[in-house]
BAFI-132747 format. One record per residue (C-alpha): x, y, z. Coordinates in Angstrom, 2 decimals. Layout:
((X, Y, Z)),
...
# end
This chain:
((6.69, -111.20, -96.81)),
((11.16, -110.29, -98.00)),
((9.81, -107.98, -100.78)),
((7.84, -105.35, -98.20)),
((11.00, -106.03, -96.14)),
((13.29, -105.07, -98.83)),
((11.40, -101.89, -100.10)),
((10.88, -100.40, -96.40)),
((14.57, -100.67, -96.35)),
((15.47, -99.57, -99.63)),
((13.50, -96.17, -98.21)),
((15.69, -96.02, -95.56)),
((18.00, -93.88, -97.22)),
((15.73, -91.27, -98.98)),
((13.58, -91.16, -94.86)),
((17.28, -90.47, -93.27)),
((17.72, -87.41, -95.92)),
((14.88, -85.88, -95.19)),
((15.59, -86.46, -91.39)),
((18.87, -84.41, -92.16)),
((17.02, -81.88, -93.83)),
((14.49, -81.27, -91.48)),
((17.15, -81.17, -89.14)),
((19.48, -78.47, -90.44)),
((16.23, -76.20, -90.97)),
((15.18, -77.03, -87.62)),
((18.32, -75.66, -86.54)),
((18.49, -72.70, -88.39)),
((14.66, -71.32, -86.96)),
((15.79, -72.55, -83.32)),
((19.09, -70.23, -84.29)),
((16.51, -67.60, -84.94)),
((13.83, -67.60, -82.29)),
((17.07, -67.51, -79.56)),
((18.60, -64.20, -80.93)),
((18.26, -61.43, -78.95)),
((16.11, -58.27, -79.81)),
((17.85, -55.27, -81.40)),
((15.02, -53.03, -79.19)),
((13.77, -54.29, -75.92)),
((9.68, -54.19, -75.97)),
((9.25, -53.97, -72.15)),
((11.38, -50.20, -72.37)),
((9.01, -48.83, -75.23)),
((5.37, -49.93, -73.63)),
((4.42, -46.92, -73.45)),
((0.89, -46.53, -75.75)),
((0.22, -43.74, -78.45)),
((-2.31, -41.62, -76.13)),
((-3.45, -39.50, -79.18)),
((-3.58, -38.75, -83.14)),
((0.05, -39.12, -84.55)),
((0.31, -35.60, -86.54)),
((3.44, -36.53, -87.89)),
((5.71, -33.60, -87.27)),
((9.54, -35.17, -87.23)),
((12.33, -33.84, -85.26)),
((16.35, -35.23, -85.67)),
((17.94, -33.41, -83.09)),
((22.01, -33.59, -83.29)),
((22.00, -37.85, -84.00)),
((24.58, -39.59, -83.82)),
((24.66, -42.98, -85.13)),
((27.17, -46.07, -86.46)),
((26.58, -49.68, -86.83)),
((26.90, -52.38, -84.24)),
((29.15, -54.34, -86.73)),
((30.97, -51.07, -87.91)),
((31.26, -49.30, -84.31)),
((34.43, -47.13, -85.60)),
((32.55, -46.04, -88.77)),
((30.29, -43.44, -88.06)),
((27.17, -42.56, -90.42)),
((25.42, -39.95, -89.22)),
((27.83, -37.36, -87.77)),
((25.04, -34.85, -85.43)),
((22.55, -34.73, -88.20)),
((19.72, -32.73, -87.41)),
((16.51, -31.87, -89.32)),
((12.97, -30.44, -88.85)),
((9.55, -31.80, -90.97)),
((6.77, -30.67, -90.45)),
((3.55, -32.12, -90.31)),
((2.18, -33.33, -93.40)),
((4.83, -31.29, -95.73)),
((6.85, -33.58, -98.56)),
((10.54, -33.71, -98.62)),
((13.46, -35.32, -100.13)),
((16.19, -36.75, -99.10)),
((19.23, -37.35, -101.71)),
((23.09, -37.58, -102.15)),
((25.49, -40.18, -103.37)),
((25.28, -43.66, -101.92)),
((26.98, -44.20, -98.58)),
((25.59, -40.67, -97.36)),
((23.43, -41.70, -94.89)),
((19.83, -41.50, -96.34)),
((18.58, -44.92, -95.72)),
((20.33, -45.25, -92.31)),
((17.93, -41.79, -91.82)),
((14.39, -43.93, -91.96)),
((15.91, -47.50, -90.14)),
((16.74, -44.78, -87.35)),
((12.61, -43.33, -87.79)),
((11.12, -47.07, -88.18)),
((13.50, -48.14, -84.34)),
((15.42, -51.12, -86.51)),
((18.37, -49.42, -84.34)),
((19.24, -47.02, -82.20)),
((21.06, -44.37, -82.08)),
((24.10, -43.11, -80.18)),
((23.46, -39.70, -79.03)),
((21.00, -37.23, -79.81)),
((16.91, -37.25, -80.20)),
((14.57, -38.60, -82.82)),
((11.04, -37.01, -81.83)),
((7.97, -37.32, -83.48)),
((4.95, -34.85, -82.44)),
((7.44, -33.88, -79.97)),
((7.69, -36.83, -78.13)),
((11.32, -38.85, -78.52)),
((10.43, -42.13, -80.53)),
((11.73, -44.31, -77.05)),
((9.03, -43.32, -75.57)),
((6.53, -45.20, -77.95)),
((5.94, -48.51, -78.19)),
((7.12, -50.08, -81.19)),
((4.65, -51.50, -82.73)),
((2.07, -48.44, -82.08)),
((4.98, -46.74, -83.77)),
((5.20, -48.48, -86.93)),
((1.13, -48.59, -87.32)),
((1.98, -44.35, -87.97)),
((4.37, -45.05, -90.95)),
((3.86, -46.98, -94.23)),
((6.94, -47.66, -96.45)),
((6.81, -48.21, -100.84)),
((10.31, -49.66, -101.14)),
((12.35, -50.01, -104.42)),
((11.62, -53.97, -104.00)),
((7.98, -54.48, -103.25)),
((7.82, -58.24, -100.87)),
((4.55, -59.83, -102.27)),
((3.60, -63.37, -100.24)),
((2.63, -65.84, -102.33)),
((-0.93, -66.06, -101.96)),
((-3.91, -63.97, -103.86)),
((-3.80, -59.88, -104.87)),
((-6.15, -59.53, -102.31)),
((-4.56, -60.99, -99.61)),
((-1.38, -58.63, -100.58)),
((-3.39, -56.08, -100.49)),
((-5.04, -56.53, -97.57)),
((-1.49, -56.92, -95.67)),
((-1.38, -53.06, -94.66)),
((-4.81, -53.47, -92.58)),
((-6.23, -56.97, -92.17)),
((-9.10, -55.41, -90.68)),
((-10.09, -54.00, -93.94)),
((-13.17, -55.00, -95.34)),
((-13.44, -55.76, -98.90)),
((-14.75, -52.42, -100.14)),
((-11.62, -50.36, -98.32)),
((-9.47, -52.71, -100.27)),
((-11.28, -52.60, -103.48)),
((-10.83, -48.57, -102.68)),
((-7.66, -49.29, -102.38)),
((-6.40, -50.58, -105.37)),
((-8.79, -47.90, -107.44)),
((-6.75, -45.82, -105.81)),
((-3.63, -46.76, -106.91)),
((-4.49, -47.28, -110.11)),
((-4.25, -51.16, -109.89)),
((-7.60, -52.03, -110.61)),
((-7.50, -51.99, -114.79)),
((-4.59, -54.94, -114.50)),
((-5.84, -56.51, -111.31)),
((-10.08, -57.06, -113.53)),
((-7.68, -58.22, -116.44)),
((-6.92, -61.38, -114.87)),
((-9.77, -63.91, -115.23)),
((-9.57, -64.54, -111.74)),
((-9.54, -60.96, -110.52)),
((-8.44, -60.14, -107.01)),
((-7.98, -63.77, -106.30)),
((-5.04, -64.08, -108.69)),
((-2.42, -65.81, -107.32)),
((0.66, -63.49, -107.71)),
((3.40, -66.81, -106.98)),
((6.41, -66.23, -104.66)),
((7.65, -62.45, -103.97)),
((5.15, -61.50, -106.78)),
((6.76, -63.36, -109.75)),
((3.97, -63.68, -111.66)),
((3.11, -59.43, -112.09)),
((5.37, -56.68, -113.34)),
((7.28, -53.96, -111.81)),
((4.98, -51.94, -112.22)),
((1.97, -53.88, -110.94)),
((3.99, -55.03, -107.77)),
((4.57, -50.91, -106.63)),
((0.80, -50.48, -107.45)),
((0.34, -53.42, -105.05)),
((2.51, -51.54, -102.38)),
((1.34, -48.54, -102.96)),
((-2.67, -50.08, -103.04)),
((-0.95, -51.40, -98.91)),
((-0.20, -47.96, -98.11)),
((-3.55, -46.11, -98.77)),
((-5.15, -49.02, -97.16)),
((-3.09, -48.66, -93.85)),
((-3.73, -44.93, -94.12)),
((-0.53, -44.01, -92.23)),
((0.32, -39.90, -91.20)),
((4.18, -41.16, -92.13)),
((4.93, -41.95, -95.95)),
((8.46, -42.86, -96.66)),
((8.98, -43.63, -100.82)),
((12.51, -45.42, -100.96)),
((13.34, -45.62, -104.77)),
((9.91, -46.50, -105.52)),
((10.42, -45.67, -109.15)),
((13.66, -46.46, -109.88)),
((13.40, -49.68, -111.84)),
((10.48, -49.14, -113.96)),
((9.82, -48.38, -117.46)),
((8.68, -44.74, -118.81)),
((4.93, -46.33, -119.16)),
((5.27, -47.77, -116.04)),
((6.53, -44.99, -114.25)),
((3.73, -42.94, -114.99)),
((1.29, -44.26, -113.40)),
((3.08, -45.65, -110.71)),
((3.68, -41.67, -109.59)),
((0.47, -40.33, -110.26)),
((-0.68, -42.66, -107.69)),
((2.46, -41.83, -105.18)),
((1.27, -38.17, -105.82)),
((-2.77, -38.78, -104.73)),
((-0.93, -40.88, -101.83)),
((1.15, -38.20, -100.54)),
((-1.25, -35.66, -100.53)),
((-1.89, -34.76, -96.63)),
((0.74, -36.73, -94.99)),
((4.23, -36.32, -94.02)),
((6.47, -37.50, -96.62)),
((10.06, -38.59, -97.04)),
((11.01, -39.60, -100.42)),
((14.31, -41.41, -101.09)),
((15.48, -41.01, -104.84)),
((18.40, -40.49, -107.42)),
((16.20, -40.26, -110.50)),
((16.24, -36.69, -109.72)),
((13.31, -35.86, -111.80)),
((11.22, -37.12, -109.21)),
((11.15, -35.20, -106.53)),
((10.96, -31.74, -107.88)),
((7.64, -31.10, -106.25)),
((8.67, -32.02, -102.89)),
((8.73, -29.11, -100.81)),
((12.30, -29.22, -99.39)),
((15.15, -31.34, -100.82)),
((17.96, -32.58, -98.31)),
((21.20, -32.97, -99.91)),
((23.16, -35.41, -97.31)),
((26.71, -35.74, -97.56)),
((28.95, -37.68, -94.81)),
((25.96, -38.38, -92.13)),
((25.37, -34.59, -92.09)),
((23.25, -31.98, -94.04)),
((25.45, -30.20, -96.69)),
((22.16, -28.50, -98.61)),
((18.62, -27.72, -98.36)),
((15.69, -25.81, -100.41)),
((13.67, -26.56, -103.08)),
((14.31, -27.72, -106.76)),
((14.90, -24.14, -108.22)),
((17.08, -23.07, -105.57)),
((19.36, -25.86, -105.81)),
((20.45, -26.19, -109.34)),
((21.16, -22.87, -109.47)),
((23.63, -22.87, -106.90)),
((27.53, -22.80, -108.84)),
((29.61, -25.96, -107.51)),
((26.43, -27.34, -105.52)),
((26.22, -30.97, -104.49)),
((22.68, -31.27, -105.58)),
((23.56, -29.14, -109.11)),
((26.53, -31.55, -109.60)),
((24.03, -34.17, -109.67)),
((21.84, -32.94, -111.49)),
((24.86, -32.78, -114.30)),
((25.84, -36.35, -113.98)),
((22.31, -37.09, -114.32)),
((22.14, -35.68, -117.42)),
((25.79, -36.23, -118.62)),
((24.00, -40.49, -118.00)),
((20.71, -39.42, -119.87)),
((21.10, -36.76, -122.28)),
((17.37, -36.96, -122.96)),
((16.09, -35.74, -119.85)),
((14.79, -32.96, -119.71)),
((16.33, -30.22, -117.71)),
# end
């Protein structure tokens, strides 16, 4: 009995440490649960009554982040994107490109102006319903520590296995998936650590294909890939962009030559707009200057 009691007492130190860790983690969870929502859902409860076509309008939008209210990010930005049109947002870092996307997805509320989809202010839409019609392929893909199949089906949990397989095929992901012994049941690891950057991007594209959105956002989707991976990912993106309103944010200008219109953002406003050919020949233009800077850094890139 003395031996049992002594062993139990010696284990109390570890037990106390585990309890403290659990209490600390629980406090953090409760802090997050008690955070005020940035968007009040009851004020945006109107369901979408019709299929979204994808026309987007920014009408004199002003915005500054809540933590930096004295520093305006967008200063009366106006932009009109037709349904099915492919546009690109370019500019120096901090110009407001990502902010434009965050406002469209209602991560923040703008201070003045309007953002409309198909002529209806986005504040009139249910937030969840709005985001169901928007898909994003980011630079850093967030994968969950499950299987490849589970990560693709996250785009549409109600999809059948055949639809998931078709989405992977559309994203040129079938070849590398089938090369794994477990195929679609391969565990990707935490944050997809067991996959390469190009493979993670193609899974993100497969998600977007499965979601079948009317509005597609590509946020630096190929900027961190090597040449061979970029070729495959770009081919998958070109297929994904067909018949969708597409907004591309890119620093590598070679990836946006085929879009309908390029908008150059400077200091929270549109400084230039036009096709690649039109903007590249403007003397002392911002876009032409960006091209010049890229070619100085990467002299082997084609003009």
